[in-house]
C-alpha positions in Angstrom: 4.6 24.7 -15.3 7.9 24.8 -17.2 11.4 24.0 -15.9 14.8 25.6 -16.6 18.4 25.8 -15.5 20.6 28.8 -14.5 24.3 28.8 -14.0 27.3 31.1 -13.8 29.1 30.2 -17.0 32.7 31.2 -16.8 36.1 30.6 -18.4 36.6 27.8 -15.9 33.2 26.1 -16.1 31.5 23.7 -18.6 31.0 25.5 -21.9 27.7 27.0 -23.0 27.1 24.7 -26.0 27.9 21.6 -24.0 25.7 22.6 -21.1 22.8 23.6 -23.5 22.9 20.2 -25.2 22.9 18.3 -21.9 20.1 20.5 -20.5 17.9 20.0 -23.6 18.5 16.3 -23.6 17.2 15.9 -20.1 13.9 17.6 -20.8 14.5 21.1 -19.5 12.9 23.9 -21.4 15.3 26.8 -20.8 18.8 27.9 -19.9 19.5 31.3 -18.3 22.8 32.8 -17.5 23.7 36.0 -15.5 25.9 38.9 -16.3 28.5 41.1 -14.7 30.7 43.3 -17.0 33.4 43.4 -14.3 33.7 43.4 -10.5 35.6 46.4 -9.0 38.3 45.2 -6.6 37.7 48.1 -4.2 34.0 47.6 -3.2 31.9 48.8 -0.3 28.7 47.2 -1.6 27.7 44.2 0.6 27.7 40.8 -1.0 24.1 40.1 -2.0 24.3 36.4 -1.1 25.2 37.2 2.5 28.6 35.5 2.1 31.7 37.2 3.6 33.4 37.3 0.2 32.0 37.5 -3.3 32.4 34.1 -5.1 34.9 34.2 -7.9 32.4 33.3 -10.6 30.9 36.8 -10.4 34.1 38.3 -11.9 34.5 35.5 -14.5 31.1 35.5 -16.2 31.0 35.1 -19.9 29.4 37.7 -22.1 25.8 36.5 -22.0 24.9 37.2 -25.6 27.9 35.5 -27.1 27.5 32.5 -24.8 23.7 32.2 -25.5 24.4 32.4 -29.2 26.6 29.3 -28.8 23.9 27.6 -26.7 21.1 28.4 -29.2 23.2 27.1 -32.1 23.8 23.8 -30.4 20.2 23.1 -29.6 16.8 22.9 -31.4 14.1 23.6 -28.8 15.8 25.0 -25.7 14.9 28.6 -24.8 17.9 30.7 -23.9 17.8 33.7 -21.7 19.6 36.3 -19.6 19.1 35.8 -15.9 19.8 38.7 -15.6 21.1 41.3 -18.0 22.2 44.5 -16.3 20.5 46.9 -18.6 21.9 50.1 -16.9 25.4 49.0 -18.0 24.6 48.9 -21.7 24.1 51.4 -24.5 20.4 50.8 -25.3 20.8 51.2 -29.1 23.5 48.5 -29.1 21.7 46.3 -26.6 18.5 46.5 -28.7 20.4 45.2 -31.7 22.0 42.4 -29.7 18.7 41.2 -28.3 17.0 41.3 -31.7 19.8 39.5 -33.4 19.9 36.7 -30.8 16.2 36.3 -31.0 16.3 36.1 -34.8 19.2 33.6 -35.1 17.7 31.4 -32.3 14.4 31.2 -34.2 12.5 33.1 -31.5 13.9 31.2 -28.5 15.2 34.1 -26.5 13.9 35.4 -23.1 15.2 38.7 -21.9 15.7 38.6 -18.1 16.7 42.1 -16.8 17.6 43.7 -13.6 18.6 47.0 -12.0 21.9 46.0 -10.5 23.1 45.7 -6.9 26.8 46.6 -7.1 27.2 50.4 -6.7 30.8 50.5 -7.9 30.1 48.4 -11.0 27.2 50.8 -11.9 29.4 53.8 -11.2 32.0 52.6 -13.6 29.3 52.7 -16.3 28.3 56.3 -15.4 25.1 55.3 -13.5 24.3 56.2 -9.9 22.7 53.7 -7.7 19.8 56.0 -7.0 19.1 56.5 -10.7 19.4 52.9 -11.8 15.7 52.0 -11.9 14.7 55.0 -14.0 17.7 54.4 -16.3 16.6 50.8 -16.8 13.0 51.9 -17.4 13.9 54.4 -20.1 16.4 52.1 -21.8 13.7 49.3 -21.9 11.1 51.7 -23.3 13.6 53.0 -25.9 14.6 49.4 -27.0 10.9 48.5 -27.3 10.5 51.4 -29.7 13.4 50.2 -31.8 12.0 46.6 -31.8 8.5 47.5 -32.9 8.7 50.6 -35.1 10.3 51.0 -38.6 11.2 54.5 -37.6 11.9 55.0 -33.9 12.8 57.9 -31.7 13.0 58.5 -27.9 13.3 61.6 -25.8 13.8 61.0 -22.1 16.0 62.1 -19.2 18.5 59.3 -19.6 18.0 58.2 -23.2 17.6 60.3 -26.3 17.9 59.6 -30.0 16.4 61.1 -33.1 14.2 59.2 -35.6 16.2 56.2 -36.7 16.1 52.9 -38.5 17.3 49.7 -36.9 17.0 46.1 -38.1 16.8 43.2 -37.5 13.6 43.2 -35.5 13.1 40.4 -33.0 11.4 37.4 -34.4 9.0 37.4 -31.4 6.7 40.4 -31.6 6.2 42.8 -30.2 9.3 41.7 -28.3 10.9 38.7 -26.7 9.5 38.0 -23.2 10.9 40.4 -20.6 11.2 39.2 -17.0 12.3 41.6 -14.3 14.5 40.4 -11.4 14.3 41.9 -7.9 12.7 41.7 -4.5 8.9 42.1 -4.2 7.5 45.5 -3.5 5.4 48.3 -5.1 8.2 49.9 -7.1 9.3 46.6 -8.6 5.7 45.5 -9.4 5.0 48.9 -11.1 7.9 48.3 -13.4 6.8 44.7 -14.2 3.3 45.8 -15.0 4.3 48.8 -17.1 7.0 47.4 -19.4 7.6 43.7 -18.8 6.0 40.3 -19.0 6.8 38.8 -15.7 8.9 38.6 -12.5 12.1 36.7 -11.6 12.1 36.4 -7.8 15.3 34.8 -6.3 14.4 31.7 -4.4 10.7 31.2 -3.6 10.1 32.6 -0.1 7.1 34.9 0.3 5.5 34.1 -3.1 2.2 33.1 -1.7 1.7 36.7 -0.4 3.6 38.5 -3.1 1.9 37.0 -6.2 -1.6 38.4 -5.5 -0.1 41.9 -5.0 1.7 41.7 -8.4 -1.5 40.5 -10.0 -3.4 43.5 -8.6 -0.7 45.8 -10.1 -0.8 43.9 -13.3 -4.6 44.3 -13.6 -4.4 47.9 -12.7 -2.3 48.5 -15.9 -5.0 46.7 -17.9 -2.8 43.7 -18.6 -4.3 40.2 -19.3 -3.9 38.0 -16.3 -3.1 35.0 -18.5 0.0 36.8 -19.8 1.8 37.3 -16.4 4.9 35.1 -16.0 6.3 34.2 -12.6 9.7 32.5 -12.7 11.5 31.9 -9.4 15.2 31.5 -9.8 17.6 29.4 -7.8 15.1 27.6 -5.6 16.2 24.4 -4.0 13.8 21.9 -5.7 11.8 19.3 -3.9 8.6 17.6 -5.1 6.6 19.3 -2.4 7.9 22.7 -3.2 7.3 22.2 -7.0 3.7 21.2 -6.2 3.3 24.4 -4.1 4.7 26.6 -6.9 2.2 25.0 -9.4 -0.7 25.7 -7.0 0.1 29.4 -6.5 0.5 30.2 -10.2 4.3 29.9 -10.9 4.8 29.5 -14.6 8.4 28.4 -14.7 10.9 27.2 -12.1 14.6 27.7 -12.7 17.0 25.4 -10.8 20.5 26.7 -10.0 23.6 24.6 -11.0 26.9 25.1 -9.3 29.5 27.0 -11.4 32.1 24.4 -12.3 33.5 21.9 -14.8 31.5 19.1 -16.3 32.3 16.6 -13.6 30.8 18.9 -10.9 27.8 20.1 -12.9 26.4 16.9 -14.5 25.5 15.0 -11.3 23.5 17.9 -10.1 21.8 18.3 -13.5 20.9 14.6 -13.4 19.5 15.0 -9.9 17.3 17.9 -11.0 16.2 16.0 -14.1 14.8 13.3 -11.8 12.3 15.8 -10.4 10.8 16.6 -13.7 7.3 15.3 -14.5 7.4 12.2 -16.6 
């Protein structure tokens, strides 16, 4: 079982290169960062954390591909990833090139965590309705995979369409960087994971004992190799007992959440988490 870190990197927090260096030095294998293009001030969508107000770091997130480029350039072994990229808010042709470029310049150390989005107003500003977001993401992922794997690629769908085209660079990892899908457990999510992804990013760790077998059944139904399925809980509060439980139920990587803040706030927590890693 691998161990990683996730954090809201912002203009007010520790920087991506500095955090990446410290994360790698303590023996963690990965660093994931989230994305929001913007947060509309007028918003009826409930806060997903259950808080009365959305925390300020949501509206201050760094661009993940620029920040992860800095993180990759400052390290040698650390995997860098989006956790998560809001695919429905990107042009798929441009996003395909960003992913491939980051994977190339990081020497194949990129993991593409993706999600459908929870903020209706944010999606609407990108021309995507909340009801359509899952199918929009699905088509954009399939279109990007065509660009990554084919010298000449085309796509004809309801939400994505382009004629036969060339696009380089290709990702160093073939047929693609690992794709992990965020979201709550359920048949719809698991169908997406099994069809076009490589694993699941559940938030926290509740209910995994019951959910993982259902995901494995869906995975097998798509003819996928059981050994290839990645299960990567995000933001779980780590304890030795919980980590042992995750190992026993087949979790492949655990990602600890750091507070969004400057170095003096982040480093004590990072050191605490490092103390839980196997020696």
